[in-house]
Every structure is written in C-alpha cells, then in structure tokens.
C-alpha positions as CSV (number, residue, x, y, z in Angstrom):
1,M,153.4,62.6,137.6
2,S,152.5,60.3,140.2
3,N,149.7,58.6,137.6
4,L,152.0,58.4,134.8
5,S,154.3,56.4,137.2
6,T,151.2,54.3,138.1
7,L,150.9,53.3,134.7
8,I,154.5,52.5,133.8
9,A,154.4,50.6,137.1
10,G,151.2,49.0,136.0
11,A,152.9,48.2,132.3
12,E,155.7,46.3,133.7
13,S,153.9,44.1,136.4
14,M,151.7,42.9,133.0
15,N,155.0,42.1,131.4
16,L,154.0,44.7,128.5
17,N,157.5,44.9,127.3
18,F,156.3,46.2,124.0
19,I,155.5,49.6,125.4
20,E,158.2,51.7,126.5
21,P,158.2,53.7,129.4
22,Q,159.6,56.7,127.8
23,K,157.4,56.8,124.9
24,L,154.9,56.7,127.2
25,E,155.6,59.6,129.2
26,A,155.7,61.6,126.2
27,A,152.8,60.9,124.4
28,W,151.4,61.4,127.9
29,A,153.1,65.0,128.2
30,Y,152.2,65.7,124.3
31,L,148.2,65.0,125.3
32,L,148.5,67.2,128.4
33,Q,149.8,69.8,126.0
34,L,147.2,69.3,123.4
35,V,144.3,69.4,126.1
36,V,145.6,72.8,127.2
37,Q,146.5,74.5,124.4
38,Q,142.9,72.9,122.9
39,G,141.1,74.7,125.9
40,L,143.3,77.7,125.7
41,N,141.7,78.4,122.0
42,C,138.3,77.6,123.4
43,I,138.5,80.0,125.8
44,A,140.1,82.7,123.4
45,A,137.5,81.6,120.6
46,V,134.3,81.9,123.4
47,L,135.8,85.5,124.1
48,I,136.5,86.2,120.7
49,L,132.8,86.1,120.1
50,I,131.4,87.5,122.8
51,L,133.3,90.5,122.3
52,G,132.6,90.3,118.4
53,W,129.0,90.2,119.0
54,W,129.2,93.1,121.2
55,L,131.0,95.4,119.2
56,S,128.4,94.1,116.2
57,G,125.6,95.5,117.7
58,R,127.8,98.7,119.2
59,A,128.9,99.3,115.4
60,R,124.8,99.3,114.7
61,A,123.9,102.0,117.0
62,A,127.0,103.8,115.6
63,V,125.8,104.2,112.1
64,L,122.7,105.0,113.2
65,R,123.7,108.1,115.3
66,A,126.2,108.6,112.2
67,F,123.2,108.9,109.8
68,D,120.8,110.4,111.9
69,R,120.9,114.1,109.7
70,P,118.1,115.6,108.4
71,A,120.7,115.3,104.7
72,V,120.7,111.2,105.3
73,D,117.0,109.7,104.3
74,A,115.6,107.6,106.6
75,T,115.0,104.8,105.0
76,L,119.0,104.0,104.4
77,R,119.8,104.4,107.7
78,P,118.3,100.8,108.8
79,M,120.0,98.8,106.0
80,L,123.3,100.1,106.7
81,A,123.3,99.8,110.1
82,S,122.1,95.9,109.3
83,V,124.8,95.6,107.1
84,T,128.0,96.9,109.3
85,Q,126.4,94.7,111.9
86,W,127.0,91.6,109.9
87,I,130.1,92.5,108.3
88,V,131.3,92.3,111.9
89,R,129.9,89.1,112.9
90,V,131.5,87.4,109.9
91,I,135.0,88.8,110.6
92,T,134.3,87.9,114.5
93,V,133.3,84.3,113.2
94,V,136.4,83.9,110.6
95,L,138.6,85.0,113.7
96,V,136.9,82.3,115.9
97,L,137.8,79.5,113.6
98,S,141.1,80.9,113.1
99,Q,141.7,80.0,116.6
100,F,141.2,76.5,115.7
101,G,144.1,76.2,113.3
102,V,141.9,76.7,110.4
103,Q,143.6,78.8,107.3
104,T,141.9,82.0,105.7
105,A,141.9,80.5,102.3
106,S,140.1,77.5,103.5
107,I,137.9,80.0,106.0
108,I,136.4,81.7,102.3
109,A,136.2,78.4,100.5
110,M,134.5,76.8,103.3
111,L,132.2,80.5,103.3
112,G,131.7,80.2,99.7
113,A,130.1,76.5,100.0
114,A,128.4,77.0,102.9
115,G,126.7,80.2,101.1
116,L,126.0,78.5,97.8
117,A,124.1,75.9,99.9
118,I,122.4,78.3,102.1
119,G,121.7,80.3,99.1
120,L,119.6,77.2,97.5
121,A,117.8,76.0,100.9
122,L,117.0,79.9,101.3
123,Q,116.4,81.3,98.1
124,G,113.6,83.4,99.6
125,T,115.4,85.1,102.4
126,L,118.0,86.3,99.8
127,Q,115.5,87.5,97.5
128,N,114.7,89.4,100.6
129,I,117.7,90.6,100.9
130,A,118.0,91.4,97.3
131,A,114.6,92.9,97.3
132,G,115.8,95.2,100.6
133,I,119.2,96.3,98.6
134,M,116.7,97.3,95.7
135,L,113.9,99.2,97.7
136,V,117.3,101.4,99.6
137,L,118.8,102.4,96.0
138,L,115.6,103.3,93.9
139,R,113.4,104.4,97.0
140,P,109.7,103.9,95.4
141,F,109.0,104.7,98.9
142,R,110.7,106.7,102.3
143,V,110.1,106.6,106.0
144,G,106.6,108.2,107.3
145,Q,104.8,107.8,103.7
146,Y,101.7,105.8,103.3
147,I,101.8,102.9,100.3
148,D,99.8,100.2,99.5
149,A,101.6,97.0,98.0
150,Q,98.4,94.9,96.6
151,G,96.6,94.9,99.6
152,V,99.2,95.6,102.2
153,A,98.9,99.1,103.2
154,G,100.5,101.4,106.0
155,T,102.7,103.8,106.5
156,V,106.4,103.1,106.5
157,R,108.4,102.9,109.6
158,E,111.7,101.0,108.8
159,T,113.0,99.4,105.5
160,G,115.4,96.5,107.1
161,L,117.3,93.5,104.9
162,F,115.0,91.4,105.4
163,M,111.4,93.1,105.6
164,T,109.6,96.4,105.6
165,E,107.1,97.5,109.1
166,L,104.3,99.5,108.1
167,T,101.5,100.8,110.4
168,T,98.3,100.6,109.2
169,S,95.5,103.2,109.9
170,D,94.2,101.9,112.9
171,G,97.4,101.4,115.0
172,V,98.7,98.1,113.7
173,C,102.2,96.9,113.3
174,L,102.9,95.0,109.7
175,R,106.0,93.4,109.1
176,V,105.9,92.3,105.4
177,P,109.1,90.5,103.5
178,N,110.6,92.6,100.9
179,G,110.3,90.4,98.4
180,K,106.7,90.2,98.0
181,I,107.0,94.5,98.2
182,W,109.4,94.4,95.3
183,G,107.3,92.0,93.5
184,S,104.2,94.0,93.7
185,A,103.1,96.9,92.0
186,I,103.5,99.8,94.6
187,T,101.0,102.6,95.2
188,N,102.1,105.7,96.9
189,Y,100.1,107.7,98.1
190,S,102.5,110.3,100.1
191,E,105.0,111.3,97.1
192,N,102.8,113.8,95.2
193,P,101.8,117.0,97.5
194,T,98.6,117.2,96.5
195,R,96.0,114.7,95.3
196,R,92.8,115.1,93.4
197,L,89.7,114.2,95.5
198,D,86.3,112.9,93.4
199,I,83.0,111.8,94.7
200,E,80.2,111.3,93.3
201,V,76.6,111.6,94.1
202,T,73.3,110.6,92.2
203,V,70.0,112.9,92.7
204,T,66.4,111.9,91.4
205,F,65.5,112.6,87.9
206,G,63.1,115.0,89.0
207,A,65.7,117.2,90.9
208,D,66.8,120.6,90.0
209,I,69.9,119.5,88.2
210,Q,71.5,123.2,87.7
211,A,70.2,124.2,91.3
212,A,72.3,120.9,92.4
213,L,75.8,122.2,90.4
214,D,75.7,125.3,91.6
215,A,74.9,124.4,95.2
216,L,77.9,121.8,95.0
217,R,79.9,124.6,94.0
218,A,79.2,127.3,96.3
219,M,79.9,124.4,99.0
220,L,83.2,123.7,97.2
221,A,84.0,127.8,96.9
222,A,83.6,128.2,100.3
223,E,85.9,125.1,101.9
224,G,89.4,126.8,102.6
225,R,91.6,123.9,102.3
226,I,90.9,123.3,98.1
227,L,93.6,124.5,96.1
228,A,92.9,127.0,93.4
229,D,95.1,125.2,91.1
230,P,94.0,123.1,89.1
231,A,90.3,124.8,89.1
232,S,87.6,122.4,90.8
233,E,84.6,121.1,88.8
234,V,81.3,119.5,89.0
235,M,79.4,118.1,85.9
236,V,77.3,115.6,85.4
237,I,78.8,112.5,84.4
238,N,75.7,110.0,83.9
239,Y,72.3,108.9,84.0
240,A,71.6,106.1,86.2
241,A,68.9,104.0,86.8
242,Q,67.9,105.9,89.6
243,G,68.9,109.5,89.2
244,V,71.3,111.6,87.5
245,T,74.9,111.2,89.2
246,L,76.9,114.3,89.7
247,N,80.6,114.7,90.0
248,V,82.5,116.9,92.6
249,R,86.2,117.2,91.9
250,C,88.7,118.9,93.4
251,W,92.4,119.0,94.8
252,V,93.8,119.1,97.8
253,A,96.9,119.1,100.1
254,A,97.9,115.0,100.5
255,G,97.9,115.5,104.4
256,D,94.3,117.3,103.9
257,Y,92.7,114.8,101.6
258,W,91.0,112.4,104.0
259,N,89.9,115.3,106.5
260,V,88.3,116.9,103.6
261,R,86.6,113.8,101.8
262,F,85.2,112.9,105.2
263,A,83.9,116.6,105.7
264,F,82.4,116.6,101.8
265,Y,80.3,113.5,102.8
266,H,78.6,115.0,105.7
267,R,78.3,118.6,103.9
268,I,76.9,117.3,100.2
269,K,74.0,115.6,101.7
270,Q,73.1,119.1,103.6
271,V,73.5,121.2,100.5
272,L,71.4,119.3,98.1
273,E,68.7,118.8,100.7
274,A,68.9,123.1,101.2
275,A,68.5,123.5,97.4
276,G,65.8,121.1,97.4
277,C,67.3,118.4,95.5
278,A,66.7,114.8,96.8
279,L,69.1,112.0,96.6
280,A,68.3,109.1,94.7
281,V,68.4,105.8,96.5
282,P,67.9,102.4,94.6
283,V,64.0,101.1,94.8
284,R,62.8,97.9,93.3
285,E,59.2,97.4,92.3
286,W,57.3,94.4,92.3
287,R,54.6,94.3,90.0
288,V,51.8,91.2,90.0
289,P,49.4,90.8,86.8
290,E,45.9,91.4,88.1
291,D,45.2,88.1,86.5
292,A,47.9,86.0,88.3
293,Q,47.1,82.9,90.2
294,V,49.2,82.0,93.3
295,A,49.4,78.1,93.5
296,A,48.4,76.3,96.5
297,P,50.6,74.5,98.7
298,V,50.7,71.1,97.9
299,A,50.8,68.9,101.1
300,P,53.5,66.4,101.3
301,N,53.3,63.0,100.4
302,P,53.3,60.1,103.8
303,A,54.7,57.8,101.4
304,H,58.3,60.2,100.8
305,R,58.7,60.7,104.6
306,L,62.0,59.0,106.4
307,S,61.2,56.4,108.4
C-alpha cells in the first residue's frame, strides 16, 4: 500500500487530474490479483507436468510387468508400453494447458492442427510409427528370431514405436527405423523349425565319382544331428571347368544349422581325401608358341621428357 500511496501522491503533485485515485487503486489491485493467480497456475502446471511425466514412466513399467507372461508375445510388449506412455503424456499436456484457461475444444483443435503440421514435416517419423504398428499386428518376426531385411541382419531384441533393435552375430546392436524394415523383403531364418543344408564341392575329373559319393553318404549317416525325414542326398549337379561338382544336401534343426555346416566344411575334405578323391582347384595355363618373339623394350625418347 505504501507504493500505491506514493503513486497517488506523485500523481497529485504533478496535477494529473485525469487519473482518478480510485481507478488507479482498482487497477493495482487487479494487477496484483492477476499476477498471484497466474503464478499459482504456473506452479500447478509445473507440478502437473512433473507428476504426469512420472506417471507415464510408471504406466510403461506397469504394462511391461502386466504382459510379462509366456502367453503374451514378447514383440507386443514394448509397443503397448510405448503407446500407454504417450497417451499419459498427451493427457498431461492437455491438463497443463487447461491451467491457463485453454478450453478442451480449443486444445483438440490445436492438437489437430499441430498434428497435421507435424505430420507434413515428419512424414518419415509417422511412417516409422505406422510401420511399427504393422510389424506388431502382422508379426513377420518375433523377439529372439534371426532376420535379414535386405542386408540388415541380426537377432530381434525389441520392436518399438519408432525403431527395431537387432543384435548382429558379432554382438553389435543395430537400431533400424521400422519403415526401412517394413518396406523391404524380410527373410526370417528362425520361423521354420528345420532348414535345408546345401554344400557344393568339386573333385577332379580323374577322381572316382562313385567312391566320392559313397564317402559323403557315409559322412551324413554318421552325423546324429541330421534329420531322417526328409532324406539326405548326395548327387552330381555340374561339370565345371576344373572338375565334377557334387552337392551334399540334408535337413537339420534350425538351431543346429551353422554348427553342422561348419563341421562339414572340416570333414568333407578329410573323407574325400581318405577315399582317394582330390579336390579340384582352379588352374590357369599360359601357353607361348615356340616361334613367338618377344619385342625388345623401346628406349624412351629424350625429347618427350618433361623439362
């Protein structure tokens, strides 16, 4: 009140008769009330924002715990958790804006306009969200499966709202946008319980082909990880420039595929050599006619040298 009295006294001393002391006092009281009210609204908005963000994290954790069951697909859990978290955050923003007198209808209209503008500016981000939803609904792969999406290969760790996390065979973590995976051909190596193993080997033309076939068939019969149905096969598939190409074909469990393949790489050479069949190697021959003359090197012309 001392400040108000000073202002009134200053106005009277300057003969500012057009300013009525009652109106000045009322304006000062209104301004003080407005500052206090808006200050309380700001404090309430900050508290709501902090509480809402904390609740969004708790809601995400609750969804993850609720769906942490064997009957629930692990690929679905991160997506539902992210959607729940963002719903709580949007509600929080609406409550914060309502503290400043913004009507709900205005908020919805504003969010619609902002969503349209953001959608035009961030088409790639919205595409990743839509692709993530499609990946979760159609399930071309699940967590723990090994996939290859046009050169991007690894074991699926998580399918989120914006990107999918993969772990490569050498332990590197890849975070790939969902749109890139959804827009490419997806090869799922873990979807089927069994896989066919094909290994080609070429022996020389002078090798005993029947002995080579028998040795390879005996190798397959001695391997316990090979499935009996479908039956294994060893056959001649081609006559290459350096020898006869044989194909070793068998079916194994998907989890044993690489171990059996690497083991056969080591054994095939041993069993073929034990059967007296040598592996063919590329050979290149250079034949020079006897009457061919080799031209003598021409001495450089000094005139062509750079000065």
